[in-house]
DSSP file (Angstrom, degrees, kcal/mol; ACC not computed):
  #  RESIDUE AA STRUCTURE BP1 BP2  ACC     N-H-->O    O-->H-N    N-H-->O    O-->H-N    TCO  KAPPA ALPHA  PHI   PSI    X-CA   Y-CA   Z-CA
    1    1 A M              0   0    0      0, 0.0     2,-0.0     0, 0.0    50,-0.0   0.000 360.0 360.0 360.0 136.1   15.5   -4.8   11.9
    2    2 A S     >  -     0   0    0      1,-0.1     4,-2.4     4,-0.0     5,-0.2  -0.296 360.0-109.6 -81.4 164.0   14.1   -8.2   11.1
    3    3 A Y  H  > S+     0   0    0      1,-0.2     4,-2.7     2,-0.2     5,-0.2   0.901 119.2  51.6 -55.6 -44.4   12.2   -9.3    8.0
    4    4 A K  H  > S+     0   0    0      1,-0.2     4,-2.5     2,-0.2    -1,-0.2   0.872 109.4  49.2 -65.6 -37.2    9.0   -9.7   10.0
    5    5 A Q  H  > S+     0   0    0      2,-0.2     4,-2.5     1,-0.2    -1,-0.2   0.915 112.6  47.2 -68.5 -42.1    9.3   -6.2   11.5
    6    6 A I  H  X S+     0   0    0     -4,-2.4     4,-2.9     2,-0.2     5,-0.2   0.926 112.9  50.1 -63.0 -43.9    9.9   -4.6    8.1
    7    7 A R  H  X S+     0   0    0     -4,-2.7     4,-2.5    -5,-0.2    -2,-0.2   0.921 111.5  47.7 -60.6 -45.3    6.9   -6.6    6.7
    8    8 A A  H  X S+     0   0    0     -4,-2.5     4,-1.8     2,-0.2    -1,-0.2   0.910 112.9  48.9 -63.8 -41.9    4.7   -5.5    9.6
    9    9 A Y  H  X S+     0   0    0     -4,-2.5     4,-0.5     1,-0.2    -2,-0.2   0.947 112.2  47.6 -62.4 -48.1    5.8   -1.9    9.1
   10   10 A L  H >< S+     0   0    0     -4,-2.9     3,-1.3     1,-0.2     4,-0.2   0.892 108.4  55.8 -61.3 -39.5    5.2   -2.0    5.4
   11   11 A F  H >< S+     0   0    0     -4,-2.5     3,-1.6     1,-0.3     6,-0.4   0.886 101.1  57.6 -60.5 -38.3    1.8   -3.6    5.9
   12   12 A T  H 3< S+     0   0    0     -4,-1.8    -1,-0.3     1,-0.3    -2,-0.2   0.645 105.2  52.8 -68.6 -11.7    0.7   -0.7    8.2
   13   13 A K  T << S+     0   0    0     -3,-1.3    -1,-0.3    -4,-0.5    -2,-0.2   0.376  92.9  98.2-100.5   2.5    1.4    1.7    5.3
   14   14 A T  S <> S-     0   0    0     -3,-1.6     4,-1.2    -4,-0.2     3,-0.1  -0.468  80.1-122.3 -92.4 161.5   -0.7   -0.1    2.7
   15   15 A Y  H  > S+     0   0    0      1,-0.2     4,-2.1     2,-0.2     5,-0.2   0.850 113.1  63.1 -64.7 -35.0   -4.3    0.5    1.5
   16   16 A A  H  > S+     0   0    0    129,-0.3     4,-2.6     1,-0.2    -1,-0.2   0.891  98.8  54.9 -57.8 -39.5   -5.1   -3.0    2.6
   17   17 A Y  H  > S+     0   0    0     -6,-0.4     4,-2.6     1,-0.2    -1,-0.2   0.917 107.2  49.0 -60.6 -43.9   -4.3   -2.0    6.2
   18   18 A T  H  X S+     0   0    0     -4,-1.2     4,-2.0     1,-0.2    -1,-0.2   0.880 110.8  51.1 -65.1 -36.0   -6.8    0.9    6.0
   19   19 A V  H  X S+     0   0    0     -4,-2.1     4,-2.1     2,-0.2    -2,-0.2   0.927 112.2  46.0 -64.9 -44.5   -9.4   -1.5    4.6
   20   20 A F  H  X S+     0   0    0     -4,-2.6     4,-2.5     2,-0.2    -2,-0.2   0.865 109.8  54.2 -68.5 -35.5   -8.9   -4.0    7.4
   21   21 A Q  H  X S+     0   0    0     -4,-2.6     4,-2.4     2,-0.2    -1,-0.2   0.914 110.1  47.5 -62.0 -42.0   -8.9   -1.2   10.1
   22   22 A E  H  X S+     0   0    0     -4,-2.0     4,-1.9     2,-0.2    -2,-0.2   0.902 111.0  51.3 -64.6 -41.1  -12.3   -0.1    8.7
   23   23 A Y  H  X S+     0   0    0     -4,-2.1     4,-1.0     1,-0.2    -2,-0.2   0.895 111.1  48.0 -62.7 -41.2  -13.5   -3.7    8.8
   24   24 A I  H >< S+     0   0    0     -4,-2.5     3,-0.5     1,-0.2    -2,-0.2   0.907 109.1  53.7 -66.7 -42.0  -12.4   -4.1   12.4
   25   25 A R  H 3< S+     0   0    0     -4,-2.4    -2,-0.2     1,-0.2    -1,-0.2   0.870 108.5  49.9 -59.8 -37.2  -14.1   -0.8   13.4
   26   26 A K  H 3< S+     0   0    0     -4,-1.9    -1,-0.2    -5,-0.1    -2,-0.2   0.711  92.9  96.0 -76.2 -19.7  -17.3   -2.0   11.9
   27   27 A A  S << S-     0   0    0     -4,-1.0     5,-0.1    -3,-0.5    -3,-0.0  -0.354  85.1-103.1 -69.2 151.1  -17.1   -5.3   13.8
   28   28 A G    >>  -     0   0    0      1,-0.1     4,-1.4     3,-0.0     3,-0.6  -0.186  35.5 -99.2 -68.3 167.1  -19.0   -5.5   17.1
   29   29 A R  T 34 S+     0   0    0      1,-0.3     4,-0.5     2,-0.2     3,-0.4   0.901 124.3  46.7 -54.8 -44.8  -17.2   -5.3   20.4
   30   30 A N  T 34 S+     0   0    0      1,-0.2     4,-0.4     2,-0.1    -1,-0.3   0.749 113.1  50.8 -70.9 -23.1  -17.1   -9.0   20.9
   31   31 A E  T <> S+     0   0    0     -3,-0.6     4,-2.9     1,-0.1     5,-0.2   0.681  86.0  83.8 -89.2 -19.7  -16.0   -9.6   17.3
   32   32 A K  H  X S+     0   0    0     -4,-1.4     4,-2.6    -3,-0.4     5,-0.2   0.900  93.0  44.8 -57.0 -48.7  -13.0   -7.2   17.2
   33   33 A Q  H  > S+     0   0    0     -4,-0.5     4,-2.3     1,-0.2    -1,-0.2   0.910 114.9  49.6 -61.9 -42.3  -10.4   -9.6   18.8
   34   34 A K  H  > S+     0   0    0     -4,-0.4     4,-2.2     2,-0.2    -2,-0.2   0.916 111.7  47.9 -62.9 -44.3  -11.6  -12.5   16.6
   35   35 A V  H  X S+     0   0    0     -4,-2.9     4,-2.6     2,-0.2    -2,-0.2   0.909 110.5  51.8 -64.4 -43.4  -11.4  -10.4   13.4
   36   36 A Q  H  X S+     0   0    0     -4,-2.6     4,-2.4    -5,-0.2    -1,-0.2   0.910 110.7  48.2 -60.7 -42.4   -7.9   -9.2   14.3
   37   37 A R  H  X S+     0   0    0     -4,-2.3     4,-2.4     2,-0.2    -1,-0.2   0.898 111.6  50.1 -64.6 -40.0   -6.7  -12.8   14.9
   38   38 A R  H  X S+     0   0    0     -4,-2.2     4,-2.8     2,-0.2    -2,-0.2   0.912 110.8  48.8 -65.4 -41.5   -8.3  -13.9   11.6
   39   39 A I  H  X S+     0   0    0     -4,-2.6     4,-2.5     2,-0.2    -2,-0.2   0.936 112.5  48.4 -62.0 -45.9   -6.6  -11.0    9.7
   40   40 A A  H  X>S+     0   0    0     -4,-2.4     5,-2.7    -5,-0.2     4,-0.6   0.893 113.5  47.7 -61.4 -39.6   -3.3  -11.9   11.3
   41   41 A K  H ><5S+     0   0    0     -4,-2.4     3,-0.5     3,-0.2    -2,-0.2   0.921 111.7  48.8 -67.9 -44.0   -3.8  -15.5   10.4
   42   42 A I  H 3<5S+     0   0    0     -4,-2.8    -2,-0.2     1,-0.2    -1,-0.2   0.900 120.1  37.4 -62.0 -41.8   -4.7  -14.8    6.8
   43   43 A L  H 3<5S-     0   0    0     -4,-2.5    -1,-0.2    -5,-0.2    -2,-0.2   0.430 108.2-122.6 -91.9   0.5   -1.8  -12.5    6.3
   44   44 A L  T <<5 +     0   0    0     -4,-0.6     2,-0.3    -3,-0.5    -3,-0.2   0.906  65.3 139.0  56.9  44.7    0.6  -14.6    8.4
   45   45 A L      < -     0   0    0     -5,-2.7    -1,-0.2    -6,-0.2    -2,-0.1  -0.843  60.6-112.1-113.4 152.3    1.3  -11.6   10.7
   46   46 A K        -     0   0    0     -2,-0.3     3,-0.2     1,-0.1    -9,-0.0  -0.705  29.4-128.1 -78.0 136.4    1.7  -11.5   14.4
   47   47 A P  S    S+     0   0    0      0, 0.0     2,-0.6     0, 0.0    -1,-0.1   0.827  98.0  39.0 -58.6 -33.0   -1.3   -9.6   15.8
   48   48 A T        +     0   0    0      2,-0.0     2,-0.5    -3,-0.0    -2,-0.0  -0.852  68.7 148.3-123.8  97.5    1.0   -7.2   17.8
   49   49 A T        -     0   0    0     -2,-0.6     2,-0.4    -3,-0.2    -4,-0.0  -0.976  24.9-164.5-127.4 116.7    4.1   -6.2   16.1
   50   50 A A        -     0   0    0     -2,-0.5     2,-0.4   -41,-0.0   -41,-0.1  -0.814   4.7-167.2-105.1 142.6    5.4   -2.7   16.9
   51   51 A V        -     0   0    0     -2,-0.4     2,-0.1   -43,-0.1    -2,-0.0  -0.995  22.8-125.5-127.1 127.1    8.0   -0.9   14.9
   52   52 A S     >  -     0   0    0     -2,-0.4     4,-2.1     1,-0.1     5,-0.2  -0.434  18.2-126.1 -73.1 148.2    9.7    2.2   16.3
   53   53 A I  H  > S+     0   0    0      1,-0.2     4,-2.5     2,-0.2     5,-0.2   0.889 107.5  54.8 -61.3 -42.5    9.5    5.3   14.1
   54   54 A A  H  > S+     0   0    0      1,-0.2     4,-1.9     2,-0.2    -1,-0.2   0.914 109.4  47.7 -60.7 -43.3   13.3    5.9   14.1
   55   55 A D  H  > S+     0   0    0      1,-0.2     4,-2.0     2,-0.2    -1,-0.2   0.919 111.5  49.8 -63.5 -43.7   13.9    2.4   12.8
   56   56 A S  H  X S+     0   0    0     -4,-2.1     4,-2.2     1,-0.2    -2,-0.2   0.900 109.9  50.4 -65.7 -39.9   11.3    2.6   10.1
   57   57 A N  H  X S+     0   0    0     -4,-2.5     4,-2.0     1,-0.2    -1,-0.2   0.891 110.1  50.0 -65.1 -38.2   12.6    6.0    8.8
   58   58 A S  H  X S+     0   0    0     -4,-1.9     4,-2.0    -5,-0.2    -1,-0.2   0.870 109.3  52.3 -68.6 -34.7   16.2    4.6    8.6
   59   59 A I  H  X S+     0   0    0     -4,-2.0     4,-2.4     2,-0.2    -2,-0.2   0.927 109.8  48.4 -64.4 -44.5   14.9    1.6    6.7
   60   60 A L  H  < S+     0   0    0     -4,-2.2     7,-0.4     1,-0.2    -2,-0.2   0.868 113.1  47.5 -66.2 -35.7   13.1    3.8    4.2
   61   61 A R  H  < S+     0   0    0     -4,-2.0    -1,-0.2     1,-0.2    -2,-0.2   0.852 113.7  48.8 -70.9 -33.6   16.2    6.0    3.7
   62   62 A H  H  < S+     0   0    0     -4,-2.0     2,-0.6     1,-0.2    -2,-0.2   0.881 114.7  42.7 -74.3 -39.4   18.4    2.9    3.4
   63   63 A D     X  -     0   0    0     -4,-2.4     4,-1.7     1,-0.1     3,-0.3  -0.912  62.3-168.0-116.8 107.6   16.3    1.1    0.8
   64   64 A G  H  > S+     0   0    0     -2,-0.6     4,-2.5     1,-0.2     5,-0.2   0.811  87.3  60.4 -62.5 -31.9   14.9    3.2   -2.0
   65   65 A K  H  > S+     0   0    0      2,-0.2     4,-2.4     1,-0.2    -1,-0.2   0.907 105.1  47.8 -64.5 -40.7   12.6    0.4   -3.2
   66   66 A L  H  > S+     0   0    0     -3,-0.3     4,-2.6     2,-0.2    -1,-0.2   0.900 111.2  51.4 -66.0 -39.6   10.8    0.4    0.2
   67   67 A S  H  X S+     0   0    0     -4,-1.7     4,-2.4    -7,-0.4    -2,-0.2   0.921 110.6  48.0 -62.5 -44.4   10.5    4.1    0.1
   68   68 A V  H  X S+     0   0    0     -4,-2.5     4,-2.5     2,-0.2    -2,-0.2   0.917 111.2  51.6 -62.6 -43.3    8.9    4.0   -3.3
   69   69 A Y  H  X S+     0   0    0     -4,-2.4     4,-2.5     1,-0.2    -2,-0.2   0.939 111.5  46.0 -58.4 -49.0    6.5    1.3   -2.2
   70   70 A V  H  X S+     0   0    0     -4,-2.6     4,-2.3     1,-0.2    -1,-0.2   0.897 112.9  49.9 -63.7 -41.1    5.4    3.2    0.8
   71   71 A R  H  X S+     0   0    0     -4,-2.4     4,-2.1     2,-0.2    -1,-0.2   0.893 110.8  49.5 -66.0 -39.4    5.0    6.4   -1.2
   72   72 A I  H  X S+     0   0    0     -4,-2.5     4,-2.4     2,-0.2    -2,-0.2   0.928 111.4  48.8 -64.5 -44.7    2.9    4.6   -3.9
   73   73 A E  H  X S+     0   0    0     -4,-2.5     4,-2.4     1,-0.2    -2,-0.2   0.894 109.6  52.8 -62.2 -39.0    0.7    3.1   -1.2
   74   74 A H  H  X S+     0   0    0     -4,-2.3     4,-2.1     1,-0.2    -1,-0.2   0.917 110.2  47.4 -62.1 -42.8    0.2    6.5    0.3
   75   75 A K  H  X S+     0   0    0     -4,-2.1     4,-2.9     2,-0.2    -2,-0.2   0.871 109.1  54.8 -66.8 -36.4   -0.8    7.9   -3.0
   76   76 A L  H  X S+     0   0    0     -4,-2.4     4,-2.7     2,-0.2     5,-0.2   0.930 107.8  49.3 -60.4 -45.0   -3.2    5.0   -3.5
   77   77 A I  H  X S+     0   0    0     -4,-2.4     4,-2.2     1,-0.2    -2,-0.2   0.925 112.5  47.8 -60.9 -44.5   -4.9    5.7   -0.2
   78   78 A Q  H  X S+     0   0    0     -4,-2.1     4,-2.4     2,-0.2    -2,-0.2   0.927 112.3  49.0 -62.1 -45.4   -5.2    9.4   -1.2
   79   79 A L  H  X S+     0   0    0     -4,-2.9     4,-2.5     1,-0.2    -2,-0.2   0.909 111.3  49.0 -61.6 -42.9   -6.7    8.5   -4.6
   80   80 A I  H  X S+     0   0    0     -4,-2.7     4,-2.4     2,-0.2    -1,-0.2   0.902 110.6  50.5 -66.4 -40.3   -9.2    6.1   -3.2
   81   81 A K  H  X S+     0   0    0     -4,-2.2     4,-2.3    -5,-0.2    -1,-0.2   0.916 110.5  50.5 -61.8 -41.9  -10.3    8.7   -0.6
   82   82 A E  H  X S+     0   0    0     -4,-2.4     4,-1.4     1,-0.2    -2,-0.2   0.923 111.7  47.3 -60.4 -44.6  -10.7   11.3   -3.4
   83   83 A R  H  X S+     0   0    0     -4,-2.5     4,-0.9     1,-0.2    -2,-0.2   0.882 111.5  50.6 -66.5 -37.9  -12.8    8.8   -5.5
   84   84 A K  H >< S+     0   0    0     -4,-2.4     3,-0.5     1,-0.2    -1,-0.2   0.893 108.1  52.9 -66.3 -38.3  -15.0    7.9   -2.5
   85   85 A N  H 3< S+     0   0    0     -4,-2.3    -1,-0.2     1,-0.2    -2,-0.2   0.812 102.8  59.4 -66.5 -29.2  -15.6   11.6   -1.7
   86   86 A R  H 3< S-     0   0    0     -4,-1.4     2,-0.4     1,-0.2    -1,-0.2   0.775 118.7 -99.9 -70.6 -26.1  -16.7   12.2   -5.3
   87   87 A G  S << S+     0   0    0     -4,-0.9    -1,-0.2    -3,-0.5     2,-0.1  -0.972  86.1  39.5 149.0-133.2  -19.5    9.7   -5.0
   88   88 A N        +     0   0    0     -2,-0.4     2,-0.4    -3,-0.1    -2,-0.1  -0.319  60.7 179.1 -60.1 129.0  -20.0    6.1   -6.0
   89   89 A F        +     0   0    0     -5,-0.1     2,-0.4    -2,-0.1     3,-0.1  -0.993  14.7 179.2-137.5 129.2  -16.9    4.0   -5.5
   90   90 A D    >>  -     0   0    0     -2,-0.4     4,-1.8     1,-0.1     3,-0.5  -0.965  17.2-155.4-129.6 114.1  -16.4    0.3   -6.2
   91   91 A L  H 3> S+     0   0    0     -2,-0.4     4,-2.1     1,-0.3    -1,-0.1   0.876  95.1  55.9 -57.4 -40.1  -12.9   -1.0   -5.5
   92   92 A I  H 34 S+     0   0    0      1,-0.2     4,-0.3     2,-0.2    -1,-0.3   0.883 109.6  46.9 -61.5 -37.6  -13.3   -3.9   -7.9
   93   93 A E  H <4 S+     0   0    0     -3,-0.5    -1,-0.2     1,-0.2    -2,-0.2   0.857 122.8  33.7 -70.3 -35.6  -14.1   -1.4  -10.7
   94   94 A Y  H >X S+     0   0    0     -4,-1.8     4,-1.0     1,-0.2     3,-0.5   0.532  86.1 100.2 -99.6  -8.0  -11.2    0.9   -9.9
   95   95 A E  H 3X S+     0   0    0     -4,-2.1     4,-0.6     1,-0.3     3,-0.4   0.841  91.9  36.9 -54.9 -38.6   -8.5   -1.5   -8.7
   96   96 A Y  H 3> S+     0   0    0     -4,-0.3     4,-0.6    -3,-0.2    -1,-0.3   0.760 113.7  57.3 -83.4 -24.2   -6.6   -1.5  -12.0
   97   97 A A  H <4 S+     0   0    0     -3,-0.5    -1,-0.2    -4,-0.2    -2,-0.2   0.516 101.9  56.0 -85.8  -4.1   -7.2    2.1  -12.8
   98   98 A L  H  X S+     0   0    0     -4,-1.0     4,-1.9    -3,-0.4    -1,-0.2   0.751  91.0  64.8-101.0 -26.9   -5.6    3.5   -9.6
   99   99 A L  H  X S+     0   0    0     -4,-0.6     4,-2.5     1,-0.2     5,-0.2   0.932 100.6  51.4 -66.7 -44.8   -2.1    2.1   -9.5
  100  100 A D  H  X S+     0   0    0     -4,-0.6     4,-2.7     1,-0.2     5,-0.2   0.936 111.3  46.2 -59.4 -48.9   -0.9    3.9  -12.6
  101  101 A P  H  > S+     0   0    0      0, 0.0     4,-2.1     0, 0.0    -1,-0.2   0.887 112.3  52.1 -62.2 -35.7   -2.1    7.3  -11.4
  102  102 A A  H  X S+     0   0    0     -4,-1.9     4,-1.9     2,-0.2    -2,-0.2   0.926 111.9  45.6 -64.4 -43.5   -0.5    6.7   -8.0
  103  103 A I  H  X S+     0   0    0     -4,-2.5     4,-2.6     1,-0.2     5,-0.2   0.911 111.5  52.5 -65.2 -42.0    2.8    5.8   -9.5
  104  104 A E  H  X S+     0   0    0     -4,-2.7     4,-2.6    -5,-0.2    -1,-0.2   0.860 107.4  52.3 -63.8 -35.0    2.7    8.8  -11.8
  105  105 A R  H  X S+     0   0    0     -4,-2.1     4,-1.9     2,-0.2    -1,-0.2   0.916 110.3  47.8 -66.1 -42.1    2.1   11.1   -8.9
  106  106 A V  H  X S+     0   0    0     -4,-1.9     4,-1.8     2,-0.2    -2,-0.2   0.930 114.2  46.5 -63.6 -44.9    5.1    9.7   -7.1
  107  107 A I  H  X S+     0   0    0     -4,-2.6     4,-2.3     1,-0.2    -2,-0.2   0.908 108.2  56.6 -63.8 -41.4    7.2   10.0  -10.2
  108  108 A G  H  < S+     0   0    0     -4,-2.6    -1,-0.2     1,-0.2    -2,-0.2   0.883 106.6  49.8 -57.7 -39.6    5.9   13.6  -10.7
  109  109 A E  H >< S+     0   0    0     -4,-1.9     3,-0.9     1,-0.2    -1,-0.2   0.896 111.9  48.3 -64.6 -39.6    7.1   14.5   -7.3
  110  110 A D  H 3< S+     0   0    0     -4,-1.8     3,-0.3     1,-0.2    -2,-0.2   0.815 118.1  40.0 -70.4 -30.2   10.5   13.0   -8.0
  111  111 A L  T >< S+     0   0    0     -4,-2.3     3,-2.0     1,-0.2    -1,-0.2   0.116  77.3 119.6-105.2  20.8   10.8   14.8  -11.4
  112  112 A S  T <   +     0   0    0     -3,-0.9    -1,-0.2     1,-0.3    -2,-0.1   0.708  69.5  59.0 -63.5 -20.4    9.3   18.1  -10.3
  113  113 A D  T 3  S+     0   0    0     -3,-0.3     2,-0.5    -4,-0.1    -1,-0.3   0.454  80.3  99.8 -91.3   2.0   12.5   20.1  -11.1
  114  114 A I    <   +     0   0    0     -3,-2.0    -3,-0.0     1,-0.1     6,-0.0  -0.778  45.4 178.5 -86.7 124.6   12.5   19.1  -14.8
  115  115 A E        +     0   0    0     -2,-0.5     2,-0.5     5,-0.0    -1,-0.1   0.698  53.1  90.3-100.3 -23.1   11.0   21.9  -16.9
  116  116 A N     >  -     0   0    0      1,-0.2     4,-2.4     2,-0.0     5,-0.1  -0.659  65.4-151.6 -79.0 121.3   11.3   20.5  -20.4
  117  117 A D  H  > S+     0   0    0     -2,-0.5     4,-2.6     1,-0.2     5,-0.2   0.879  93.6  51.1 -62.6 -40.6    8.1   18.5  -21.3
  118  118 A K  H  > S+     0   0    0      2,-0.2     4,-2.2     1,-0.2    -1,-0.2   0.930 112.8  45.0 -64.6 -45.4    9.8   16.1  -23.7
  119  119 A E  H  > S+     0   0    0      2,-0.2     4,-2.7     1,-0.2     5,-0.2   0.901 112.3  53.0 -64.3 -40.5   12.5   15.2  -21.1
  120  120 A F  H  X S+     0   0    0     -4,-2.4     4,-2.8     1,-0.2    -2,-0.2   0.930 109.4  48.4 -60.4 -46.4    9.9   14.9  -18.4
  121  121 A D  H  X S+     0   0    0     -4,-2.6     4,-2.1     2,-0.2    -1,-0.2   0.894 112.1  48.9 -62.6 -40.8    7.8   12.5  -20.6
  122  122 A E  H  X S+     0   0    0     -4,-2.2     4,-2.0     2,-0.2    -1,-0.2   0.932 114.3  45.2 -63.5 -45.8   10.9   10.4  -21.3
  123  123 A Q  H  X S+     0   0    0     -4,-2.7     4,-3.2     1,-0.2     5,-0.3   0.884 109.7  56.5 -65.0 -38.1   11.9   10.2  -17.7
  124  124 A L  H  X S+     0   0    0     -4,-2.8     4,-2.4    -5,-0.2    -2,-0.2   0.928 108.4  46.2 -58.9 -47.0    8.3    9.5  -16.7
  125  125 A M  H  X S+     0   0    0     -4,-2.1     4,-1.6     2,-0.2    -1,-0.2   0.904 115.2  47.2 -64.1 -41.5    8.2    6.4  -19.0
  126  126 A T  H  X S+     0   0    0     -4,-2.0     4,-1.7     1,-0.2    -2,-0.2   0.955 116.2  42.7 -64.5 -50.8   11.6    5.2  -17.7
  127  127 A F  H  X S+     0   0    0     -4,-3.2     4,-3.5     1,-0.2     5,-0.3   0.838 108.1  60.5 -66.9 -33.0   10.8    5.7  -14.0
  128  128 A K  H  X S+     0   0    0     -4,-2.4     4,-2.4    -5,-0.3     5,-0.2   0.928 106.1  46.8 -61.5 -44.6    7.3    4.2  -14.4
  129  129 A T  H  X S+     0   0    0     -4,-1.6     4,-1.9     2,-0.2    -1,-0.2   0.923 115.8  45.7 -61.4 -44.6    8.7    0.9  -15.6
  130  130 A I  H  X S+     0   0    0     -4,-1.7     4,-2.7     2,-0.2    -2,-0.2   0.935 113.8  47.6 -65.5 -47.0   11.2    0.9  -12.7
  131  131 A Y  H  X S+     0   0    0     -4,-3.5     4,-2.7     2,-0.2    -2,-0.2   0.870 110.4  51.3 -67.1 -37.4    8.7    1.9  -10.1
  132  132 A I  H  X S+     0   0    0     -4,-2.4     4,-2.3    -5,-0.3     5,-0.2   0.934 112.1  48.1 -62.5 -44.4    6.1   -0.7  -11.2
  133  133 A S  H  X S+     0   0    0     -4,-1.9     4,-2.5    -5,-0.2    -2,-0.2   0.937 113.5  46.3 -60.4 -47.9    8.8   -3.3  -11.0
  134  134 A W  H  X S+     0   0    0     -4,-2.7     4,-2.6     2,-0.2     5,-0.2   0.888 110.1  55.0 -62.9 -39.7   10.0   -2.2   -7.5
  135  135 A Y  H  X S+     0   0    0     -4,-2.7     4,-2.3     1,-0.2    -2,-0.2   0.951 114.0  38.7 -59.5 -51.1    6.4   -2.0   -6.3
  136  136 A Y  H  X S+     0   0    0     -4,-2.3     4,-2.3     2,-0.2    -1,-0.2   0.838 114.1  54.8 -72.9 -31.7    5.6   -5.6   -7.2
  137  137 A Q  H  X S+     0   0    0     -4,-2.5     4,-3.0    -5,-0.2    -1,-0.2   0.931 111.7  44.8 -63.2 -44.6    9.1   -6.9   -6.2
  138  138 A T  H  X S+     0   0    0     -4,-2.6     4,-2.4     2,-0.2    -2,-0.2   0.924 112.9  50.4 -65.6 -44.5    8.5   -5.3   -2.7
  139  139 A A  H  <>S+     0   0    0     -4,-2.3     5,-2.7    -5,-0.2     4,-0.2   0.901 116.0  42.9 -60.6 -40.7    5.0   -6.7   -2.5
  140  140 A A  H ><5S+     0   0    0     -4,-2.3     3,-0.9     3,-0.2    -2,-0.2   0.927 113.2  50.8 -71.3 -45.3    6.2  -10.2   -3.4
  141  141 A K  H 3<5S+     0   0    0     -4,-3.0    -2,-0.2     1,-0.2    -1,-0.2   0.906 121.6  32.8 -60.3 -43.1    9.3  -10.1   -1.2
  142  142 A Y  T 3<5S-     0   0    0     -4,-2.4    -1,-0.2    -5,-0.2    -2,-0.2   0.282 107.7-122.5 -99.5  10.1    7.4   -9.1    1.9
  143  143 A R  T < 5 +     0   0    0     -3,-0.9    -3,-0.2    -4,-0.2    -4,-0.1   0.922  51.6 166.4  49.3  54.6    4.2  -11.0    0.9
  144  144 A L      < -     0   0    0     -5,-2.7    -1,-0.2    -6,-0.2     2,-0.1  -0.773  38.3-108.9-101.1 144.0    2.1   -7.8    1.1
  145  145 A P        -     0   0    0      0, 0.0  -129,-0.3     0, 0.0     2,-0.2  -0.453  30.5-156.6 -72.2 142.3   -1.4   -7.6   -0.4
  146  146 A T    >>  -     0   0    0     -2,-0.1     4,-1.3  -131,-0.1     3,-1.2  -0.586  37.9 -91.9-106.2 174.8   -2.0   -5.5   -3.5
  147  147 A L  T 34 S+     0   0    0      1,-0.3     3,-0.2    -2,-0.2   -52,-0.1   0.848 125.0  58.6 -55.7 -35.1   -5.2   -3.9   -4.7
  148  148 A R  T 34 S+     0   0    0      1,-0.2     4,-0.3     2,-0.1    -1,-0.3   0.803 107.8  45.6 -65.5 -29.8   -6.0   -7.0   -6.7
  149  149 A I  T X> S+     0   0    0     -3,-1.2     4,-2.1     1,-0.2     3,-0.6   0.730  89.7  83.3 -88.6 -25.0   -5.9   -9.3   -3.6
  150  150 A I  H 3X S+     0   0    0     -4,-1.3     4,-2.5     1,-0.3     5,-0.2   0.874  88.1  51.9 -54.7 -47.2   -8.0   -7.2   -1.1
  151  151 A P  H 3> S+     0   0    0      0, 0.0     4,-1.8     0, 0.0    -1,-0.3   0.887 111.2  49.2 -59.0 -35.9  -11.5   -8.3   -2.3
  152  152 A F  H <> S+     0   0    0     -3,-0.6     4,-1.9    -4,-0.3    -2,-0.2   0.900 110.3  50.3 -67.9 -40.4  -10.4  -12.0   -1.9
  153  153 A L  H  X S+     0   0    0     -4,-2.1     4,-1.7     1,-0.2    -1,-0.2   0.888 108.7  52.3 -65.2 -38.8   -9.0  -11.4    1.6
  154  154 A L  H  X S+     0   0    0     -4,-2.5     4,-1.5    -5,-0.2    -1,-0.2   0.884 107.2  52.5 -64.5 -37.7  -12.2   -9.7    2.6
  155  155 A R  H  X S+     0   0    0     -4,-1.8     4,-0.9    -5,-0.2    -1,-0.2   0.897 106.7  53.4 -64.1 -38.9  -14.2  -12.7    1.4
  156  156 A L  H  < S+     0   0    0     -4,-1.9     3,-0.4     1,-0.2    -1,-0.2   0.872 107.2  52.4 -62.3 -36.1  -12.0  -14.9    3.5
  157  157 A L  H  < S+     0   0    0     -4,-1.7    -1,-0.2     1,-0.2    -2,-0.2   0.840 104.6  55.7 -68.5 -32.6  -12.8  -12.8    6.5
  158  158 A R  H  <        0   0    0     -4,-1.5    -1,-0.2     1,-0.2    -2,-0.2   0.732 360.0 360.0 -74.2 -21.2  -16.5  -13.1    6.0
  159  159 A Y     <        0   0    0     -4,-0.9    -1,-0.2    -3,-0.4    -2,-0.2   0.430 360.0 360.0-115.1 360.0  -16.5  -16.9    6.0
């Protein structure tokens, strides 16, 4: 699988992708194609890149960092949906406060069989450092948007 295919697959698993999908849905019929092209241009993606499910699963099994990245993004999406359901939600206000809980949820799933609280806390701190590093390494390597970048990308789309 090529770098571009992996990048496109990873992008479809990000919170940014869900934000852009929502933005496209809100666009008028005549605007949808234009908006999709602008998003692809801004992110340097080809508008139509398909990745087969079997290939993507083998990639995630092969590279643990990619798997961790996708799981963290999935937890981010869940957390943001939970916050939106509770009431007032402003991404700019929450962008920094959501990554840590998402990472902690992923780590909690990985360490679910540890029963000793002290050992769990030690492992949590160790894994948190590693997972944060992997998250940003993957985002940088594949030039993927993070929560911090999404508001800027949306502003670019509006103008």
